[in-house]
N, C-alpha and C positions, 0 to 999 in steps of 0.2 A: 558235506555232511550237515545234517540238521542239528542245531545246537540250542541251548537254552540261554536266553538273555533276560535280565530283569531291568526293563527300561520303561519309564513313563506309563505305568499301568493304571487302569481304572480302579478305584477303591473297591476292594472285594465286597464290602458291605453293600455298596450300590449295586454291584452286579448280582449279588444274591437277592436283593430286593426286586430287581428287574425280572429275574428268572422265577420268582415265586408265584407269579400270577398264571393261571391256566392259559395255555396257548400264548406264546411270547410274541408280542408285537415289536418288531425291530424299530430302532430309532437311531439311524446312522449318525455318527459323530465325525470328528476330525482326527488328526494325528495324536492329539492328547488323549483320545479314548481307546487307543490301541492297547490290546493285551498281547504281549509277546511271549510265546511258548516254543518249545522244541518242535511242535507240529507245524508251526507257521513261520519258520525262519530257514534260510539257506545261508551258510557261513562260508565265505571265501577264505582260503588259506594263503592266497597271493593277492596283492593289490592289482588294480586294473592296469593294463598296459598304458604306455604314454599316450598313444593315439586314441585309446578308449573305443576303438571300433575294429571290426575284422570282417572284411567283405570277401566271402568265398563263393556265395551262390545267391540267386534270386528266385522268386516265384517262377515256376516253369511247369508247363505241361510235359512231364518227363517222358520222352520217347524211350529212353533207356533208364529204367527205374532201378537198376542195380546200384547198391550203395557202395561207396569207396571212401576211405579216409574219414569214416564216420558221417559222411554226407547222406543221411538217411531221409528218404522221401516220406512225407506225411500226406495222406489223403484225408481231408477233413470234410465229412459229409454232413450237410445240414438237413436234418429231418424234423426241424423244429418250426412251428408256425410263427416265425418272427425273426428279427435280426439277431445275429450272434457275432460276438467278437471272440477270437482266440488269442491266447498268450502262451509263450513258452519261457520257462525260467529254469535255471540250473547252474551247474559248474562245468566249465570246459575242461579239456584234457590237462590243463595246467592248474586246475582248481581255482580258476578265476570265475567270479560271478558273472553270469551272462543272461541276457534276455533277447529274444528274437525280435528284430525290427521288421516292419512291413516290406522293406527292400530285400529281405533275406539275409541280412548280415547280423552279427552279434553286436548288441550294445553291452558295454561293460559299465554297469552302474557304479557310481562313486558316492562318497559321503564325506562330510567335513568331520574329521576326528575331534574337533573341539566342541561339537554340538552333541549334547546328550539325548536330545529328543529325536524321534523319527523324522526323516527328511523325505519329502514326496519325490518319487520318480516322475519327472515332468516330460521326459522324452516320449515320443509316440511309439508305444509297444503293442498297441491293439491291432490285430489282424482281422479285418472284417471278412466274414464268410459270405458267400453268395446266398441267394434266396432258397426257400425250402425246396429240397430235392437236388440241390447243386452240390458239386464237389470242388473244394479249393485245394489245390496241390502246392505244397511248399517243400523245401528241402532244408534240413538242418545243416549248417555250415561245417560241423565237425562233431566229434564225440562229445557226449554230455552225460553227467551223472547227477544224482540227487535232483532229478528234473521233474517238472510237472508241465503237462499241456492242459491249459485252462480253457474253459468255455463259459461265456457269460451272456445272458440276455440283458446286456447293458455294458457299462464301463466299470472295470475293476480298478482299484487304487492300490498301488504298491509303494513301499517306503524302504529306505535304507537307514541303518544305524551303524556306527563304528564299533567293532568288537575288539576289545583289548586282548581277549584270549587268543585271537587268530591274527591280530594286527591287520585286519582288512574289513571290507564292508560286509554287512549281513543284510540280506533281503528280507524285509518283513512283508509277509503275504497276507491276503484276506483271511480272516478267522471266521469259521462257521459257528463257533460257540459263543461269540461275543455279539449281543444284539446291538451294541453301540459301535461296532466296527464301521469304518468309513464306507465299506462295500456291503453292509448288512442288508440293504434294501434290494440288492441285485440277486437274481437266481443264478447260481453258478455251480460248477463242478470241475473235476480234473481227473486225468489219469497220470499215474506216476511212472517214470521210466528212467532207466540207465542204459546207455549204449556205449560200450568201451571196446577198444581193440582186443583186449585180452578176453573179455567175457561175453561179448556180443550184446544182444538186446534183451532186456527184462522190462516188461511193462505190466502194470497192475491196475485193476479197478477194485477199490475197497470201500466198504461201508462201516468200517470199524469206528470211525469218528462221526460220520453224518451221511445223510442221503440228500443230494441236491439235484441239480440239473441232470437229467438222465443221459448216460453215455454208454456206448458199447464200442468194441474194437475187434479188429482181426489183423493177423500178421501173415504176410506172404514170405515164406522162407526160400532160401537159395535152391532147395531141391524141388520147389514148386508146390510143396504142401502148404496148408493154411491152418492156423489156430484161431480160435475166437473166444471171446467172452461177451455175450450179447447184452448184458446189463439188465436194467429194470424195464418194466412196462412204462409206456409213455406218461401215464398219470399217477405214477407210483407215489409221489410225495403226498398228493391229496388223499389217495387211498390209504396210505399208511397212517396219516394223521386221523382219518376217520376211524380206522381200526383201533388206534391208541385211545381215542376219545371214548369209544365203546368199552374198551378195557378198563379205563378209569371209572366208568359208570358201574362196572361189575365189582371191582375190588377196592376202589377208593384210593389207589396209588396214583402218583402224579405222572402217569404216562403221557397225558395230554400236554404237559409242560415241555415235552421234547420237541414240540412243533413250533416253528417260527413263521410268522405271517407278516405281510407288508401292511401298509396303512389301510388298505381296502379289505384286509382279512384274507387275502389270497395266500395259501401256503407257499413258502419259499424253500424250506428245508426241514429235515428232522435230525436232531442231534442224538447221538448215542447216549444211553443212560450212564455210561461210565464217565462221559464228559460232564453231564448234568450233575451227577453226584459229586464230582470233583469241586464244583462251585457251591453245591448245596448238600453238605455231608449228611444231613438228617432226612433227606428227601424220601428215601426208601428204607429208613431204619427199622420199620416194623414189618417189612416184607418177608425177610428170610429167617429170622431167629427161630420160629417154631419148627420150620422145616429142617434147619441145621440141627436142632436138638433131636429131632426124630432120626436123622441120619446118624448122629453120634450114638444114640441109644441102640439103633439097629446093629451098628458095626462094633459095639462093645461085646456082642455075643455072636456075631457073624463075621466072616472074612470077606473083605473087599479085595479082589484081585485086579491089579493094574498091569495090563500088557504094555510094557515099555516099547514094544515094537522095535527093539534094538538088542544089543548084546546081553543086557541084563535079563531079557526074557520077561516072564510073568512074576510079579512080586506080590506077596501077601501083606495086606494092611489091616490093622485092627485098632480100635480105640483103647488106649491104655491111659488111665487117669483121665485127663481131659485133652489129650493129644491123639490124633490119628498118626500111628507110626507104621512104617513100611519096612519090610526086610531089606537090608543093605542100604537104606537111606541114611544119610548123615544127620538128619534131624526130623522132628515130627511137625505136625500141622495143627495149629490152633483153629478154633472155630472162625470161619470167615464171616464178614459182614457184607452188606450190599455193595459197597465200593470195591471190595476185594473180588467179589464174584463177577461184577460187570466188567471190571478192568483187567482182572487176571494178573496184576503186577504189583499188588500191595498185600500187606498182612501176611497170611500163610502162603500166598502165591508169589511173593517177591523172591526172586532168585538172586543169591549172593555169590560173590566171586569164588568162594571156596566150596560151594555146593558140589556134590559129586554127580555122576551121570545118572544115577537112579533118581535123585531128587529132581534133576532137570527134566527127566522124562515123566515123573509123576505129576508135577505141577500142571502142565497143560491138560493132561487127561482128567485130573481131578476137577480143575476149574471148569472145563468144558462140560463135565457131568452135572455140575451145579447149574450152569447156565441153561442147560437143556432139560433139567429136572428128570434125570434118568436113574439116579442112585437108589431110589426105593421101588423102582419098577421091577416086575418079574424079569430076571436076567440081568438086572442092573448091578449085581454084585461082581460083574466082570466088565471092566472099562478099559478101552472102548470095546463094546461087545454087541450092543443093540444096533440095529440098522437105523439109518438116518430117518426113516419113516416114523420112528418111535420118539423123535425129539419133540420137545415143546408140547407134550400131550397133557400136562397137568401143571398146576400152579404150586409153588411159585416158580416162575421161569422167566427167561429173558424174552419178553414179548416183542421188543424192538427187533431182535434177531429173527424171531419167528415170522414177523410180518414182512421183514425185508426179504427173507427167503421165499415167502408166498408170492412176492411180486417180481422175482427174478425170472427172466425169460428161459434161461437154461440152467438155473440153479447155481450159477457161479458168482462169486463175490463174497468175501468174508464179512460177517456182521459183528464179530467180536474177535479178540486177539488170537484165540486158539480154535478158530472155526475149521481148521484143517485136520483136527483130531477126528478120525473115523476108523472103524474096523478095516483091516486090510481087505482090499477088494471092493469097498463101498465107494460112494460118490466122491468125486474130486470137486470140492467147492471153491477152489482157488480161482480168482478172477485174473489169472496170469496168462500172458503169452510171452514166450521166450525162445530165442534161437541164436546160435553162434554166427549165422550168416543171414541176417535180416535183409529183406529187399524193400518191402513197403509196409508201413504201419498205417492202417486205416482206422480212424476214430469217427463214430457216428454219434451225433448229438440230437436228442429229441425222441429217442426210441428206435427200435429196430425197423429196418425197411420192410415193406410188405413183401412176402415171399422169401 
């Protein structure tokens, strides 16, 4: 499970200053510059075994690709014009922290519990891919959860810290949002996956936090069927940065600041506005207030119908006082600000443990409507009700999400937390492949193959 650790952080004032300049130029640091968050850690709940290794399989050209005992074949296709390293991180079936070594065995990273600062993983965990157009075939030794398969045009640096909460090592992974991260100057990306005996395989491509090295994937299932999420166009990072720069010229908002570039000015990645605002709370403070006021005024005399797409059915919502209240909901909604809208997990969109099912259904649908600017459109009084072709058609809207979707090959891959909110029968924007009987997971780096 990914958890939160407060260890050896960069001063937030310095980070805020670094991110304030248009187009962020990364400046890689060392272990003291690491910012550790729940998005960038994997926490073991068991210590490493005494032998700290487990050899079950090696690289192989699998003649029989059927998986057994969690030994899932991965076909890693390099469609990138350059050298690529792959890495695999996660938890094994005993909830022990693992990384895949080039010989196909698990490495069990350890750390000194008496040292409070991050400790570098010095073992060789980089798996070099063949040249452009080649396929490298590897097999995971066993079941894995909370896992990522990383790809980098260079070398990534991983660290461990000791977690007193779990009494075990936590893996500190590269951070996309920290321009001082030791791996900041490397272009990289990952797919997330869990493969368990009980649940089978679930793998996901997501752009909720950032867009980096372009990846796509497909899954061969036991019945011979295939699923795919093709990812972004090959030059998506540069294209999205150009679109954001143009948007900043139009509205004066810091969209350009979402782009990170290397020392030569070459775009490396684009971070989501939710992560940017988390470090720069005032960045988009002037973007939404007028629109939110218009929404509140409109629904003080009109009814907003939220289709919960669940047992509660359709619920009526109106502004009463200064709260949007919905029938059957245990509490109302205050006016959201930029961080609430981009992140969908704070302010009125934070879900509490005692919230009822109506509230839990309204939050994603209401936040998605703000991100997509559909609440004041004709037909916007029913959410979700408008087709996906109506999203992002007016400002203020989440232009990061809009531009990510413009560059997706097949329209799959979330660009904000509730990007799966759509009318029944509309598009499936999930970048997920899943099956109870997975045979081969193929991941393509560098853009989809021709044809």
